[in-house]
C-alpha positions as CSV (number, residue, x, y, z in Angstrom):
1,M,-2.1,17.8,-20.2
2,S,-2.6,17.0,-16.6
3,Q,-4.8,14.1,-17.4
4,T,-2.0,12.3,-19.2
5,R,0.7,12.7,-16.7
6,K,1.1,9.3,-15.2
7,N,3.2,7.9,-12.3
8,T,5.3,5.0,-13.9
9,S,5.8,1.9,-12.1
10,S,7.8,-1.2,-12.9
11,E,5.7,-4.6,-13.5
12,G,5.5,-6.8,-10.7
13,E,7.0,-6.4,-7.2
14,T,10.5,-4.7,-6.6
15,K,12.3,-6.7,-4.0
16,P,14.7,-5.3,-1.6
17,Q,18.2,-5.0,-3.2
18,T,21.8,-3.6,-2.5
19,S,21.8,-2.3,-6.1
20,S,19.1,-2.2,-8.7
21,V,21.7,-2.2,-11.5
22,N,23.5,-5.3,-10.0
23,K,19.9,-7.0,-10.2
24,F,20.1,-6.6,-13.9
25,L,23.5,-8.3,-13.9
26,R,22.4,-11.3,-11.8
27,G,19.4,-11.8,-13.8
28,S,21.1,-11.9,-17.1
29,K,24.6,-13.5,-16.6
30,A,23.8,-16.6,-18.5
31,E,22.9,-14.3,-21.4
32,S,25.4,-11.7,-21.2
33,R,27.9,-13.4,-23.5
34,K,25.2,-14.2,-26.2
35,E,23.9,-10.4,-26.1
36,N,27.3,-9.1,-26.4
37,N,28.4,-11.3,-29.4
38,D,25.0,-10.2,-30.9
39,L,26.5,-6.5,-30.8
40,K,28.9,-7.6,-33.6
41,T,26.4,-8.3,-36.0
42,T,24.3,-5.0,-35.4
43,D,24.4,-2.0,-37.7
44,S,24.5,0.6,-35.1
45,Q,27.6,0.4,-33.1
46,P,27.7,1.6,-29.5
47,S,29.7,4.3,-28.1
48,N,33.5,4.0,-27.7
49,W,33.5,2.9,-24.0
50,I,30.9,0.2,-24.9
51,Q,33.2,-1.1,-27.6
52,K,36.0,-1.4,-25.3
53,T,34.2,-3.1,-22.6
54,A,32.3,-5.7,-24.7
55,P,33.7,-9.0,-24.1
56,S,35.2,-11.1,-26.8
57,E,34.4,-14.9,-27.1
58,T,37.8,-15.7,-25.5
59,A,37.6,-13.0,-22.5
60,K,37.8,-14.7,-19.2
61,P,34.6,-14.8,-17.1
62,L,36.2,-12.8,-14.4
63,S,37.2,-10.0,-16.7
64,S,33.9,-10.1,-18.4
65,E,32.0,-9.7,-15.1
66,M,34.2,-6.8,-14.1
67,E,33.8,-5.0,-17.5
68,L,29.9,-5.4,-17.1
69,R,30.0,-4.0,-13.7
70,S,31.9,-0.9,-15.0
71,S,29.3,-0.6,-17.6
72,M,26.6,-0.6,-15.0
73,E,28.4,1.7,-12.9
74,K,28.2,4.1,-16.0
75,Y,24.5,3.4,-16.2
76,E,24.0,4.5,-12.6
77,Q,26.1,7.6,-13.4
78,F,23.9,8.5,-16.4
79,L,20.8,8.1,-14.4
80,Q,22.2,10.1,-11.5
81,K,23.2,13.1,-13.9
82,L,19.6,13.1,-14.9
83,G,18.2,13.0,-11.4
84,K,17.0,9.6,-11.8
85,K,17.4,6.3,-9.6
86,A,17.9,2.7,-11.0
87,V,14.5,0.9,-10.8
88,N,14.6,-2.9,-11.4
89,K,13.8,-3.7,-15.0
90,C,12.9,0.0,-15.6
91,L,14.5,2.8,-17.4
92,D,12.3,6.0,-16.8
93,L,13.6,9.1,-18.4
94,N,10.2,10.8,-18.6
95,N,10.5,14.7,-18.9
96,C,14.3,14.5,-18.2
97,G,15.2,17.1,-20.9
98,L,17.2,14.7,-22.9
99,T,19.8,16.1,-25.2
100,T,21.0,14.5,-28.5
101,A,24.1,13.4,-26.4
102,D,22.0,11.9,-23.7
103,M,20.2,9.9,-26.3
104,K,23.4,8.5,-27.7
105,E,24.5,7.5,-24.2
106,M,21.2,5.9,-23.5
107,V,21.3,3.8,-26.8
108,A,24.8,2.7,-25.7
109,L,23.7,1.3,-22.5
110,L,20.8,-0.6,-24.0
111,P,23.1,-3.8,-24.9
112,F,23.7,-4.0,-21.1
113,L,20.0,-4.1,-20.1
114,P,18.8,-7.4,-21.7
115,D,16.1,-7.7,-19.1
116,L,14.6,-4.3,-19.4
117,E,10.8,-4.4,-19.3
118,E,9.9,-0.7,-19.2
119,L,11.3,2.3,-21.0
120,D,9.8,5.8,-20.8
121,I,11.2,8.6,-22.8
122,S,8.1,10.8,-23.0
123,W,8.2,14.4,-22.9
124,N,11.5,14.8,-24.3
125,D,11.7,16.9,-27.4
126,F,15.0,15.9,-28.9
127,V,13.8,12.2,-29.2
128,G,12.3,13.3,-32.3
129,G,14.5,12.5,-35.3
130,T,16.7,10.3,-33.4
131,L,14.4,7.4,-32.5
132,H,15.9,5.3,-35.2
133,S,18.9,5.0,-33.0
134,V,16.8,3.5,-30.4
135,T,14.7,1.1,-32.6
136,Q,17.9,-0.3,-34.0
137,Q,18.8,-1.7,-30.7
138,M,15.2,-3.2,-29.9
139,H,16.4,-6.7,-30.5
140,L,18.6,-6.4,-27.6
141,V,15.8,-5.5,-25.2
142,S,13.2,-8.0,-26.5
143,K,11.6,-8.5,-23.0
144,L,10.3,-5.1,-23.2
145,K,6.7,-4.9,-21.8
146,I,6.2,-1.2,-21.8
147,L,7.3,1.5,-24.3
148,R,6.2,5.0,-23.6
149,L,7.1,7.9,-26.2
150,G,4.2,10.4,-25.6
151,S,5.2,14.1,-26.6
152,C,8.6,13.3,-28.3
153,R,8.0,15.3,-31.4
154,L,8.3,12.0,-33.5
155,T,8.9,12.6,-37.2
156,T,7.7,10.5,-40.0
157,D,11.1,8.8,-40.2
158,D,10.7,7.8,-36.4
159,V,7.2,6.5,-37.0
160,Q,8.3,4.3,-39.8
161,A,11.4,3.0,-37.9
162,L,9.2,2.3,-34.8
163,G,6.8,0.3,-37.0
164,E,9.6,-2.1,-38.3
165,A,11.0,-2.4,-34.7
166,L,7.8,-3.5,-32.9
167,E,8.1,-7.0,-34.1
168,M,11.2,-7.3,-32.2
169,I,9.5,-6.9,-28.9
170,P,6.7,-9.5,-29.0
171,E,6.2,-9.2,-25.1
172,L,5.0,-5.6,-25.4
173,E,1.9,-4.9,-23.2
174,E,1.8,-1.2,-23.2
175,L,2.4,1.3,-26.1
176,N,1.9,5.1,-25.6
177,L,2.4,7.4,-28.7
178,S,0.1,10.4,-27.4
179,W,0.7,13.9,-28.5
180,N,2.8,13.0,-31.5
181,S,1.0,14.7,-34.6
182,K,3.0,12.7,-37.2
183,V,1.3,9.5,-35.9
184,G,-1.8,10.7,-37.6
185,G,-2.0,9.4,-41.3
186,N,0.8,6.9,-40.5
187,L,-1.0,4.7,-37.9
188,P,-0.8,1.6,-40.4
189,L,3.0,2.0,-40.6
190,I,3.2,1.7,-36.9
191,L,0.9,-1.0,-36.0
192,Q,0.8,-3.1,-39.2
193,K,3.2,-5.6,-37.5
194,F,0.8,-6.4,-34.7
195,Q,-0.1,-9.9,-35.4
196,K,-3.2,-12.0,-34.0
197,G,-2.3,-13.1,-30.4
198,S,-0.7,-9.8,-29.9
199,K,0.0,-9.3,-26.2
200,I,-0.7,-5.6,-26.1
201,Q,-3.0,-4.6,-23.2
202,M,-2.7,-0.8,-23.5
203,L,-2.8,1.6,-26.6
204,E,-2.9,5.2,-25.9
205,L,-3.2,7.6,-28.8
206,V,-4.1,10.8,-27.4
207,D,-4.0,13.8,-29.7
208,C,-2.2,12.1,-32.5
209,T,-4.3,13.9,-35.3
210,L,-5.7,10.5,-36.4
211,T,-7.4,10.7,-39.6
212,S,-10.7,9.0,-40.6
213,E,-8.5,6.4,-42.5
214,D,-6.6,5.8,-39.4
215,G,-9.8,4.9,-37.5
216,T,-10.8,2.4,-40.4
217,F,-7.3,0.8,-40.1
218,L,-7.7,0.6,-36.4
219,G,-11.2,-1.0,-36.4
220,Q,-9.7,-3.7,-38.8
221,L,-6.8,-4.3,-36.4
222,L,-8.9,-4.4,-33.1
223,P,-9.8,-8.2,-33.7
224,M,-6.1,-9.1,-33.4
225,L,-5.7,-7.4,-30.2
226,Q,-7.5,-10.1,-28.0
227,S,-5.6,-8.9,-24.8
228,L,-6.6,-5.3,-25.1
229,E,-7.7,-3.8,-21.9
230,V,-7.4,-0.1,-22.3
231,L,-8.0,2.0,-25.6
232,D,-7.5,5.9,-25.6
233,L,-8.1,7.7,-28.5
234,S,-9.3,11.1,-26.9
235,I,-8.8,14.4,-28.8
236,N,-8.8,13.0,-32.2
237,R,-11.6,14.9,-33.9
238,D,-11.7,13.4,-37.2
239,I,-12.3,9.6,-36.1
240,G,-15.8,10.1,-35.6
241,G,-16.3,9.6,-39.4
242,S,-14.8,5.9,-38.9
243,L,-16.7,5.1,-35.8
244,N,-18.4,2.3,-37.4
245,S,-15.4,0.5,-38.2
246,I,-14.0,1.1,-34.6
247,A,-17.3,0.0,-33.0
248,Q,-17.3,-3.1,-35.3
249,G,-13.6,-4.0,-34.1
250,L,-14.7,-3.3,-30.4
251,K,-17.1,-6.2,-30.6
252,S,-14.0,-8.5,-30.8
253,T,-12.1,-6.8,-27.7
254,S,-14.1,-8.7,-24.8
255,N,-11.5,-7.9,-22.4
256,L,-11.5,-4.2,-22.9
257,K,-11.8,-2.3,-19.4
258,V,-11.2,1.3,-20.5
259,L,-12.6,3.2,-23.4
260,K,-11.8,6.7,-23.9
261,L,-13.2,8.9,-26.6
262,H,-13.1,12.3,-25.2
263,S,-13.4,14.9,-27.6
264,C,-13.5,12.7,-30.7
265,G,-16.0,14.4,-32.9
266,L,-18.8,12.2,-32.0
267,S,-22.2,12.9,-33.1
268,Q,-26.0,11.9,-32.5
269,K,-25.5,8.8,-34.5
270,S,-22.4,8.0,-32.8
271,V,-24.2,6.8,-29.8
272,K,-26.3,4.2,-31.6
273,V,-23.1,3.0,-33.3
274,L,-21.4,2.6,-29.9
275,D,-24.6,1.1,-28.2
276,A,-24.6,-1.8,-30.6
277,A,-21.0,-2.5,-29.4
278,F,-21.7,-2.3,-25.6
279,R,-23.3,-5.7,-25.4
280,Y,-19.9,-7.2,-26.3
281,L,-17.9,-5.2,-23.7
282,A,-19.1,-7.0,-20.5
283,E,-15.8,-6.2,-18.7
284,L,-15.8,-2.5,-19.4
285,R,-15.0,-0.6,-16.2
286,K,-14.5,3.0,-17.6
287,L,-16.3,4.9,-20.5
288,D,-15.4,8.5,-21.2
289,L,-17.6,10.2,-24.1
290,S,-17.0,13.6,-22.6
291,C,-16.5,16.9,-24.8
292,N,-18.4,15.6,-27.7
293,K,-20.9,18.6,-28.1
294,D,-22.6,16.9,-30.9
295,L,-23.4,14.1,-28.9
296,G,-26.6,15.7,-27.4
297,G,-29.8,14.1,-28.4
298,G,-28.1,10.7,-29.1
299,F,-29.2,9.0,-25.9
300,E,-32.8,9.6,-26.4
301,D,-33.4,6.4,-28.3
302,S,-30.1,4.7,-28.0
303,S,-29.0,4.2,-24.4
304,A,-30.5,0.9,-23.6
305,Q,-27.2,-1.1,-24.1
306,L,-25.7,0.8,-21.4
307,V,-27.3,-1.4,-19.0
308,M,-25.3,-4.1,-20.3
309,L,-22.2,-2.8,-18.9
310,K,-22.8,-4.3,-15.5
311,Q,-19.1,-3.9,-14.2
312,L,-19.0,0.0,-15.3
313,Q,-17.4,1.8,-12.5
314,V,-16.7,5.3,-14.2
315,L,-19.0,7.0,-16.6
316,D,-18.0,10.5,-17.9
317,L,-20.5,12.5,-19.9
318,H,-19.5,16.2,-19.1
319,Q,-20.0,18.8,-21.8
320,C,-21.9,16.6,-24.0
321,S,-24.8,19.0,-24.5
322,L,-27.3,16.5,-23.1
323,T,-30.9,17.2,-24.0
324,A,-33.9,16.9,-21.7
325,D,-35.0,13.8,-23.4
326,D,-31.2,12.6,-23.0
327,V,-31.6,13.1,-19.2
328,M,-34.9,11.1,-19.2
329,S,-33.5,8.3,-21.0
330,L,-30.3,8.2,-18.9
331,T,-32.6,8.5,-15.7
332,Q,-33.9,4.9,-16.7
333,V,-30.3,3.5,-17.3
334,I,-27.8,5.0,-14.9
335,P,-29.5,3.9,-11.6
336,L,-29.2,0.3,-12.9
337,L,-25.4,0.4,-13.1
338,S,-25.0,-0.9,-9.4
339,N,-21.1,-0.8,-9.5
340,L,-20.8,2.7,-10.9
341,Q,-18.2,4.7,-8.5
342,E,-17.7,8.0,-10.4
343,L,-20.2,9.9,-12.4
344,D,-19.4,13.3,-14.1
345,L,-22.4,15.0,-15.8
346,S,-21.0,18.6,-15.4
347,A,-21.6,21.3,-17.9
348,N,-24.8,19.9,-19.1
349,K,-27.4,22.6,-18.4
350,K,-30.5,20.5,-19.0
351,I,-29.5,18.2,-16.0
352,G,-30.8,21.0,-13.6
353,S,-34.1,21.6,-15.3
354,S,-35.3,18.2,-16.5
355,S,-38.6,17.3,-14.8
356,E,-37.8,13.6,-14.9
357,N,-34.7,14.2,-12.9
358,L,-31.8,11.8,-12.9
359,L,-30.4,13.0,-9.8
360,S,-33.2,12.0,-7.6
361,R,-32.6,8.4,-8.5
362,L,-28.9,8.2,-7.8
363,R,-29.9,6.9,-4.3
364,F,-29.8,3.5,-5.9
365,L,-26.2,3.8,-6.5
366,P,-24.8,3.1,-2.9
367,A,-21.1,2.4,-4.4
368,L,-20.9,5.9,-5.8
369,K,-17.6,7.6,-4.6
370,S,-17.5,10.8,-6.9
371,L,-20.2,12.8,-8.1
372,V,-19.4,15.8,-10.2
373,V,-22.4,18.0,-11.2
374,N,-20.8,21.4,-11.6
375,N,-22.3,24.0,-13.9
376,C,-25.4,22.2,-14.5
377,A,-27.7,25.2,-13.9
378,L,-29.4,23.2,-10.9
379,E,-32.7,24.8,-10.0
380,S,-34.2,24.9,-6.6
381,E,-36.3,21.9,-7.1
382,T,-33.5,19.9,-8.5
383,F,-31.3,20.9,-5.7
384,T,-33.6,20.0,-3.1
385,A,-33.9,16.5,-4.8
386,L,-30.3,16.1,-4.9
387,A,-29.9,16.9,-1.2
388,E,-32.5,14.5,-0.6
389,T,-30.8,11.8,-2.4
390,S,-27.3,12.5,-1.2
391,V,-28.2,11.1,2.2
392,H,-28.1,7.7,0.8
393,L,-24.5,8.1,-0.9
394,S,-22.6,7.4,2.3
395,A,-19.5,6.3,0.3
396,L,-19.1,9.5,-1.4
397,E,-15.5,11.1,-1.5
398,V,-15.7,13.7,-4.2
399,F,-18.6,16.0,-4.4
400,N,-18.7,18.9,-6.7
401,L,-21.5,21.4,-6.9
402,S,-19.6,24.5,-8.2
403,W,-21.1,26.9,-10.5
404,N,-24.8,26.2,-9.2
405,K,-26.1,29.4,-8.0
406,C,-29.2,27.8,-6.2
407,V,-26.7,26.4,-3.7
408,G,-26.3,29.9,-2.1
409,G,-28.6,30.4,0.9
410,N,-29.7,26.8,0.7
411,L,-26.5,24.8,1.9
412,K,-28.6,24.0,5.0
413,L,-30.4,21.3,2.8
414,L,-27.1,19.4,2.7
415,L,-26.6,19.8,6.6
416,E,-27.6,16.1,7.3
417,T,-25.8,14.8,4.3
418,L,-22.4,16.6,5.4
419,K,-22.7,15.0,8.8
420,L,-22.8,11.6,7.3
421,Y,-19.9,12.1,4.9
422,M,-17.3,10.6,7.1
423,S,-15.2,9.6,3.9
424,L,-15.5,12.9,1.9
425,R,-12.1,13.9,0.7
426,V,-13.0,16.7,-1.8
427,L,-15.8,19.2,-1.7
428,R,-15.9,22.1,-4.1
429,L,-18.6,24.8,-3.8
430,S,-17.0,27.4,-6.1
431,S,-19.2,30.3,-7.6
432,C,-22.4,29.2,-5.7
433,S,-23.4,32.4,-4.5
434,L,-22.9,31.2,-0.9
435,V,-23.9,33.9,1.7
436,T,-22.5,34.3,5.3
437,E,-25.1,31.9,6.9
438,D,-23.9,29.1,4.5
439,V,-20.2,29.3,5.5
440,V,-21.3,29.8,9.4
441,L,-23.2,26.5,8.9
442,L,-20.3,24.9,7.2
443,A,-17.9,25.8,10.0
444,S,-20.4,24.4,12.7
445,V,-20.4,21.0,10.8
446,I,-16.5,21.3,10.7
447,Q,-16.5,22.1,14.5
448,T,-18.3,19.1,15.5
449,G,-15.8,16.7,13.9
450,H,-17.6,16.1,10.7
451,L,-15.7,16.2,7.5
452,A,-12.6,15.1,9.3
453,K,-11.2,13.3,6.2
454,L,-11.6,16.4,3.9
455,R,-8.3,17.0,1.9
456,K,-9.5,19.6,-0.6
457,L,-12.1,22.4,0.0
458,D,-12.9,24.9,-2.5
459,L,-15.0,27.9,-1.6
460,S,-13.6,30.4,-4.3
461,Y,-15.8,33.1,-6.0
462,N,-18.4,33.4,-3.3
463,D,-17.8,37.1,-2.9
464,S,-21.0,37.9,-0.9
465,I,-19.6,36.3,2.4
466,C,-19.0,39.0,4.9
467,D,-15.9,39.2,7.3
468,A,-17.7,37.8,10.1
469,G,-18.4,34.7,8.2
470,W,-14.8,34.2,7.1
471,T,-13.8,34.9,10.9
472,M,-16.1,32.0,11.8
473,F,-14.9,29.7,9.2
474,C,-11.1,30.3,9.9
475,Q,-11.7,29.8,13.6
476,N,-12.9,26.2,12.9
477,V,-10.9,25.3,9.8
478,R,-8.3,24.1,12.2
479,F,-10.4,20.9,12.8
480,L,-9.7,19.7,9.2
481,K,-6.3,17.9,10.1
482,E,-6.1,16.3,6.8
483,L,-6.6,19.2,4.7
484,I,-4.1,19.8,1.9
485,E,-5.7,22.5,-0.2
486,L,-7.9,25.4,0.7
487,D,-9.2,28.1,-1.8
488,I,-11.2,30.9,-0.9
489,S,-10.2,33.3,-3.9
490,L,-12.4,36.2,-5.0
491,R,-13.6,36.5,-8.5
492,P,-11.4,38.1,-11.2
493,S,-13.4,41.3,-11.1
494,N,-13.3,41.7,-7.4
495,F,-10.6,42.8,-5.0
496,R,-11.2,43.1,-1.2
497,D,-9.1,43.9,1.6
498,C,-8.5,41.1,4.1
499,G,-10.3,41.4,7.5
500,Q,-9.0,40.5,11.0
501,W,-10.0,36.8,10.0
502,F,-6.6,36.5,8.5
503,R,-4.8,36.2,11.7
504,H,-7.3,33.3,12.6
505,L,-6.3,31.8,9.2
506,L,-2.7,32.0,10.0
507,C,-3.4,30.5,13.5
508,A,-5.4,27.5,12.0
509,V,-2.7,26.9,9.5
510,T,-0.2,26.2,12.2
511,K,-2.6,23.2,13.5
512,L,-2.9,21.6,9.9
513,P,0.1,19.5,9.5
514,Q,-0.6,18.6,5.9
515,I,-1.8,21.7,4.2
516,T,0.5,23.1,1.3
517,E,-1.8,25.2,-0.7
518,I,-4.0,28.2,0.2
519,G,-5.6,30.0,-2.5
520,M,-6.6,33.6,-1.6
521,K,-6.5,35.5,-5.1
522,R,-7.5,39.1,-5.1
523,W,-7.6,39.2,-1.4
524,I,-5.3,42.3,-0.5
525,L,-3.3,42.1,2.5
526,P,-2.6,45.4,4.5
527,A,1.0,46.1,5.3
528,S,0.7,44.7,8.7
529,Q,-0.8,41.5,7.6
530,E,2.1,41.2,5.0
531,E,4.6,41.4,7.7
532,E,2.8,38.9,9.9
533,L,2.8,36.5,6.7
534,E,6.3,37.2,6.1
535,C,7.3,36.2,9.7
536,F,4.9,33.2,9.5
537,D,7.0,32.0,6.3
538,Q,10.2,32.5,8.2
539,D,9.4,30.9,11.4
540,K,7.6,27.9,9.9
541,K,9.9,25.2,8.4
542,R,6.9,24.0,6.3
543,S,6.5,24.9,2.7
544,I,3.0,26.5,2.3
545,H,2.2,28.3,-0.7
546,F,-0.2,31.5,-0.1
547,D,-1.6,32.6,-3.3
548,H,-3.0,36.1,-2.6
549,G,-3.7,39.5,-3.8
550,G,-3.1,39.9,-7.7
551,F,0.2,38.2,-7.3
552,Q,1.8,35.1,-5.9
């Protein structure tokens, strides 16, 4: 779920203002009478207070303005009740626990928001079954550009009502219907109103139980969506059967920048089908094919067109069961993607043992900022090649080597690399069989001022480090002034008493101004150290979460 939680933001810049709601009014005074006259002809009548304040044709301008101001005050009160603030041209009610009564109140306010451009009511269960009351007012917010309805438990009736209403908002640029299972099997009902020349730029349909027929329809629709830049069909496992139609449609979406097909039931043949479409996607920046376990073997003879993606910045192939031949093929292609910034190859065991190793050629990607190769069964030779290559990746900000046992006892191979990584923000070495010498080495690198930009450090599940090693580390962690998260938890099967190093950790925390999270699961604090922690919590005004022992 975390991958889909988004920060909402209004389109364009928000200028300083005394009242965001008054800005709504000032921007729409000329249309206010027309919009209110339109109310008389609508089938859905607003609530009583709206009926009373709706100005008639003979109302005096001063009276009309006062009544509208009163309505806007109610709008602000409504937002305040839900813990939200007014934002220019944006109504963000994401995850507000909206009730049926709240929905009615929101619907009654829509006629007074003619300039609304963004409406987000995602993650509100009670939207389901009531969406028709919103769609009946869509003609009053015809300037809407962003509509987010993710995880709203939409019903079949909701889906049908939405499809009929979409033609009333021709300016729509973003539509998010993710996590609504009733969308599956009904996609044509929703999107059939999209015509050639549609302004839609972002279409997100994650985990909508889309059928193969939905995929076929989407493939036929794509040529009409010439402005499409983001298409997310992730976690729809049945659309793999209609990939031919989708890929054919993708050839007409030359402006596409993001394509996400995470966990879509793709097979070996799917790679060849997509490969034929890649030559038409010259603007593509992000490609996610992760968690398609049957994809393995598909890259052996069908990865050539990946080279055509000259603008590609993010490539995610984690958990795709890549074979040794896949790795060999990708070794010839990935180093040519000179703009690549993020590469995720994690949970592909053959990465670590391939003789024609891909990792040794990553030196040709100087723009690479994120390298994730956790759980790749790296062997000693492979890790050595990676260590030698990593010296050339000076822009790296995220480095994840977790669950590769060969790192243990060999962290010294990364010594020069760690000294060069002035921009590194995230370092993950969980379950790497690190030994005391490794963590002492890491402490010395930290002490000399390297890794100063580090914000997240994961050393969890390395149970072989002795108390002396943790003491050395805790004495030097105070130099990581930008550190936010630190995890030194033990494995689920192992419990140990904290040594005297815990006092050094507490002392270091007082010198880390930004830290908020310290993972210490299954470390058991003696009574005396429990008291020290309690005193620390009471004395310090900052909120720091210590997750220790078997409990929080």
